[in-house]
DRENPA-3360 file (N, C-alpha, C; in nm, 2 decimals, always signed):
BEGIN
1 = MVDPILIV = -0.03/-3.18/-1.90/-0.12/-3.11/-1.77/-0.19/-3.00/-1.87 ~ -0.29/-3.00/-1.84/-0.41/-2.90/-1.87/-0.38/-2.78/-1.77 ~ -0.39/-2.68/-1.86/-0.41/-2.55/-1.79/-0.52/-2.51/-1.72 ~ -0.50/-2.48/-1.59/-0.63/-2.46/-1.49/-0.72/-2.34/-1.54 ~ -0.85/-2.35/-1.56/-0.91/-2.26/-1.61/-1.03/-2.22/-1.54 ~ -1.05/-2.10/-1.52/-1.17/-2.03/-1.46/-1.28/-1.94/-1.56 ~ -1.38/-2.01/-1.51/-1.49/-1.97/-1.59/-1.56/-1.85/-1.50 ~ -1.58/-1.75/-1.58/-1.67/-1.63/-1.50/-1.76/-1.57/-1.62;
9 = GPIKLNLD = -1.90/-1.61/-1.57/-1.99/-1.60/-1.67/-1.95/-1.67/-1.79 ~ -1.98/-1.58/-1.92/-1.92/-1.67/-2.05/-1.80/-1.66/-2.06 ~ -1.70/-1.60/-1.99/-1.58/-1.55/-2.02/-1.48/-1.69/-1.96 ~ -1.38/-1.75/-2.02/-1.29/-1.85/-1.97/-1.16/-1.80/-1.94 ~ -1.09/-1.79/-1.83/-0.96/-1.75/-1.81/-0.88/-1.84/-1.75 ~ -0.75/-1.82/-1.81/-0.64/-1.91/-1.76/-0.58/-1.87/-1.64 ~ -0.61/-1.98/-1.54/-0.57/-1.91/-1.40/-0.42/-1.88/-1.39 ~ -0.33/-1.91/-1.46/-0.19/-1.87/-1.47/-0.18/-1.72/-1.50;
17 = IVYTLHYI = -0.24/-1.68/-1.60/-0.28/-1.55/-1.64/-0.34/-1.47/-1.52 ~ -0.42/-1.50/-1.46/-0.52/-1.45/-1.36/-0.40/-1.41/-1.23 ~ -0.34/-1.51/-1.20/-0.24/-1.52/-1.10/-0.13/-1.42/-1.12 ~ -0.08/-1.40/-1.25/+0.04/-1.34/-1.29/-0.01/-1.20/-1.27 ~ -0.10/-1.18/-1.35/-0.17/-1.02/-1.34/-0.20/-0.97/-1.17 ~ -0.26/-1.05/-1.10/-0.29/-1.02/-0.98/-0.15/-0.99/-0.90 ~ -0.06/-1.07/-0.92/+0.10/-1.06/-0.87/+0.14/-0.93/-0.92 ~ +0.13/-0.89/-1.06/+0.18/-0.76/-1.11/+0.11/-0.63/-1.06;
25 = LFMEIIWD = -0.01/-0.66/-1.05/-0.11/-0.53/-1.00/-0.09/-0.47/-0.86 ~ -0.06/-0.58/-0.78/-0.08/-0.55/-0.64/+0.05/-0.57/-0.56 ~ +0.16/-0.55/-0.61/+0.31/-0.52/-0.55/+0.35/-0.35/-0.57 ~ +0.44/-0.36/-0.46/+0.49/-0.21/-0.45/+0.58/-0.18/-0.59 ~ +0.56/-0.06/-0.61/+0.64/-0.01/-0.75/+0.78/+0.06/-0.70 ~ +0.88/+0.02/-0.75/+1.00/+0.11/-0.74/+1.08/+0.12/-0.85 ~ +1.17/+0.19/-0.84/+1.29/+0.22/-0.96/+1.41/+0.28/-0.89 ~ +1.50/+0.28/-0.98/+1.64/+0.35/-0.93/+1.61/+0.50/-0.97;
33 = PQKQQKLI = +1.64/+0.58/-0.86/+1.63/+0.74/-0.86/+1.74/+0.78/-0.96 ~ +1.87/+0.71/-0.99/+1.94/+0.76/-1.09/+1.87/+0.74/-1.22 ~ +1.80/+0.61/-1.24/+1.73/+0.61/-1.37/+1.62/+0.71/-1.40 ~ +1.57/+0.75/-1.27/+1.44/+0.85/-1.27/+1.51/+0.99/-1.33 ~ +1.61/+1.02/-1.26/+1.66/+1.14/-1.32/+1.70/+1.15/-1.47 ~ +1.78/+1.03/-1.50/+1.81/+1.04/-1.65/+1.69/+1.05/-1.74 ~ +1.58/+0.99/-1.71/+1.48/+1.00/-1.76/+1.40/+1.13/-1.77 ~ +1.40/+1.20/-1.66/+1.37/+1.33/-1.66/+1.42/+1.44/-1.74;
41 = LERGIDLE = +1.54/+1.42/-1.75/+1.65/+1.49/-1.81/+1.63/+1.49/-1.94 ~ +1.65/+1.35/-2.00/+1.66/+1.33/-2.16/+1.52/+1.30/-2.22 ~ +1.41/+1.23/-2.15/+1.32/+1.24/-2.21/+1.19/+1.31/-2.18 ~ +1.22/+1.37/-2.06/+1.08/+1.43/-1.99/+0.99/+1.35/-1.95 ~ +1.04/+1.22/-1.89/+0.96/+1.13/-1.82/+0.96/+1.12/-1.70 ~ +0.85/+1.13/-1.59/+0.89/+1.11/-1.47/+0.80/+0.98/-1.42 ~ +0.89/+0.88/-1.37/+0.85/+0.79/-1.32/+0.72/+0.77/-1.21 ~ +0.73/+0.85/-1.15/+0.63/+0.89/-1.03/+0.49/+0.91/-1.09;
49 = EIKGLIEN = +0.49/+0.98/-1.21/+0.37/+0.99/-1.30/+0.32/+0.84/-1.37 ~ +0.43/+0.78/-1.40/+0.42/+0.65/-1.46/+0.36/+0.55/-1.35 ~ +0.42/+0.54/-1.24/+0.35/+0.46/-1.13/+0.21/+0.49/-1.10 ~ +0.18/+0.63/-1.10/+0.02/+0.67/-1.08/-0.05/+0.58/-1.19 ~ -0.02/+0.61/-1.33/-0.09/+0.54/-1.42/-0.12/+0.37/-1.39 ~ -0.01/+0.33/-1.35/-0.02/+0.16/-1.34/-0.12/+0.17/-1.23 ~ -0.09/+0.21/-1.12/-0.17/+0.21/-0.99/-0.33/+0.22/-1.01 ~ -0.34/+0.33/-1.10/-0.48/+0.35/-1.14/-0.54/+0.29/-1.26;
57 = KSYFEILE = -0.47/+0.19/-1.30/-0.49/+0.09/-1.40/-0.52/+0.16/-1.52 ~ -0.46/+0.29/-1.54/-0.47/+0.34/-1.69/-0.37/+0.28/-1.79 ~ -0.39/+0.19/-1.84/-0.28/+0.12/-1.92/-0.39/+0.04/-2.01 ~ -0.31/+0.01/-2.14/-0.38/-0.04/-2.22/-0.37/-0.21/-2.23 ~ -0.24/-0.26/-2.21/-0.23/-0.41/-2.19/-0.11/-0.40/-2.09 ~ -0.08/-0.54/-2.05/+0.03/-0.59/-1.98/+0.05/-0.70/-2.06 ~ +0.19/-0.72/-2.13/+0.26/-0.82/-2.21/+0.35/-0.90/-2.14 ~ +0.39/-0.99/-2.16/+0.49/-1.08/-2.12/+0.61/-1.05/-2.21;
65 = DEKKPGQS = +0.74/-1.01/-2.15/+0.85/-0.98/-2.24/+0.92/-1.09/-2.29 ~ +0.89/-1.14/-2.42/+0.95/-1.29/-2.46/+1.10/-1.26/-2.47 ~ +1.15/-1.14/-2.47/+1.31/-1.16/-2.47/+1.39/-1.17/-2.32 ~ +1.31/-1.13/-2.24/+1.36/-1.12/-2.10/+1.27/-1.19/-2.00 ~ +1.28/-1.31/-1.95/+1.20/-1.40/-1.88/+1.18/-1.31/-1.72 ~ +1.08/-1.31/-1.65/+1.06/-1.25/-1.54/+1.02/-1.13/-1.55 ~ +1.04/-1.07/-1.67/+0.98/-0.91/-1.69/+0.86/-0.88/-1.80 ~ +0.79/-0.81/-1.75/+0.66/-0.79/-1.85/+0.67/-0.64/-1.89;
73 = LIVLEYKS = +0.60/-0.61/-2.00/+0.58/-0.48/-2.06/+0.45/-0.43/-2.04 ~ +0.43/-0.30/-1.99/+0.30/-0.23/-1.97/+0.28/-0.13/-2.08 ~ +0.18/-0.12/-2.14/+0.16/-0.06/-2.23/+0.04/+0.05/-2.20 ~ +0.10/+0.17/-2.21/+0.01/+0.29/-2.16/+0.04/+0.41/-2.24 ~ -0.07/+0.53/-2.20/-0.07/+0.66/-2.28/+0.01/+0.76/-2.18 ~ +0.11/+0.82/-2.23/+0.17/+0.90/-2.12/+0.20/+1.05/-2.22 ~ +0.15/+1.15/-2.17/+0.20/+1.28/-2.27/+0.13/+1.24/-2.38 ~ +0.00/+1.19/-2.42/-0.07/+1.19/-2.54/+0.00/+1.10/-2.64;
81 = YVHIVPIK = +0.10/+1.02/-2.57/+0.16/+0.91/-2.68/+0.16/+0.81/-2.61 ~ +0.17/+0.66/-2.69/+0.18/+0.54/-2.61/+0.32/+0.50/-2.58 ~ +0.36/+0.46/-2.48/+0.49/+0.43/-2.41/+0.47/+0.28/-2.38 ~ +0.58/+0.21/-2.37/+0.61/+0.08/-2.31/+0.71/+0.11/-2.19 ~ +0.68/+0.05/-2.11/+0.74/+0.02/-1.96/+0.79/-0.12/-1.93 ~ +0.92/-0.12/-1.93/+0.94/-0.28/-1.88/+0.94/-0.27/-1.75 ~ +0.89/-0.38/-1.67/+0.90/-0.38/-1.56/+0.94/-0.54/-1.50 ~ +1.02/-0.53/-1.40/+1.09/-0.67/-1.35/+1.00/-0.69/-1.24;
89 = LEPGKRIL = +0.96/-0.81/-1.23/+0.88/-0.88/-1.10/+1.00/-0.94/-1.02 ~ +1.00/-0.89/-0.89/+1.07/-0.96/-0.79/+1.00/-0.96/-0.67 ~ +1.02/-1.08/-0.58/+0.93/-1.11/-0.47/+0.87/-0.98/-0.38 ~ +0.76/-0.96/-0.40/+0.69/-0.83/-0.34/+0.72/-0.68/-0.38 ~ +0.78/-0.70/-0.51/+0.78/-0.54/-0.55/+0.80/-0.57/-0.72 ~ +0.76/-0.47/-0.80/+0.77/-0.43/-0.94/+0.88/-0.34/-0.96 ~ +0.98/-0.36/-1.03/+1.08/-0.25/-1.05/+1.05/-0.19/-1.21 ~ +1.02/-0.05/-1.19/+1.04/+0.00/-1.33/+1.17/+0.01/-1.39;
97 = KACYRSRK = +1.18/-0.04/-1.54/+1.33/-0.04/-1.56/+1.34/+0.06/-1.66 ~ +1.26/+0.12/-1.73/+1.28/+0.21/-1.84/+1.11/+0.27/-1.87 ~ +1.12/+0.36/-1.96/+0.98/+0.38/-2.02/+1.03/+0.47/-2.15 ~ +0.97/+0.43/-2.27/+1.01/+0.48/-2.41/+0.88/+0.50/-2.48 ~ +0.86/+0.57/-2.57/+0.78/+0.61/-2.66/+0.77/+0.47/-2.76 ~ +0.66/+0.43/-2.83/+0.66/+0.34/-2.92/+0.58/+0.37/-3.03 ~ +0.63/+0.39/-3.16/+0.54/+0.43/-3.28/+0.45/+0.31/-3.32 ~ +0.52/+0.21/-3.30/+0.44/+0.06/-3.34/+0.31/+0.05/-3.24;
105 = AHKKYRGN = +0.35/+0.06/-3.08/+0.23/+0.05/-3.01/+0.11/+0.16/-3.03 ~ +0.18/+0.32/-3.03/+0.10/+0.41/-3.07/+0.00/+0.38/-3.19 ~ +0.07/+0.34/-3.30/-0.03/+0.31/-3.43/-0.13/+0.20/-3.38 ~ -0.09/+0.11/-3.31/-0.18/-0.02/-3.27/-0.29/+0.03/-3.18 ~ -0.27/+0.11/-3.07/-0.37/+0.14/-2.97/-0.45/+0.30/-2.99 ~ -0.35/+0.39/-3.07/-0.43/+0.50/-3.08/-0.46/+0.55/-3.23 ~ -0.42/+0.45/-3.34/-0.44/+0.48/-3.48/-0.33/+0.59/-3.52 ~ -0.39/+0.69/-3.58/-0.31/+0.79/-3.66/-0.34/+0.94/-3.55;
113 = KK = -0.39/+0.90/-3.43/-0.41/+1.01/-3.35/-0.28/+1.04/-3.33 ~ -0.23/+1.19/-3.33/-0.11/+1.23/-3.27/-0.10/+1.28/-3.13;
% end
């Protein structure tokens, strides 16, 4: 079977990717309140602020999590450092699972900037 393709001007887009991105971007974002408190205390990370970055599309990329089907990884800059945000997709909602700093992603997206 051939993947459906959408042609927008000179750009070809795989429709499966377009539908997945639409699904990820336009759903309610939720998280476990206990996880929120743990992240604030241990890492100074506020999931409410992460939610705002995602809703404002202030991220570098959304990747498919190869290790966990049904989960994506959002790569974004938070407090001047690149973080990875695993997000689980469920009907009608996105669940923020965690948020952690990534040296590898920081080097890729921000170079040697500290």
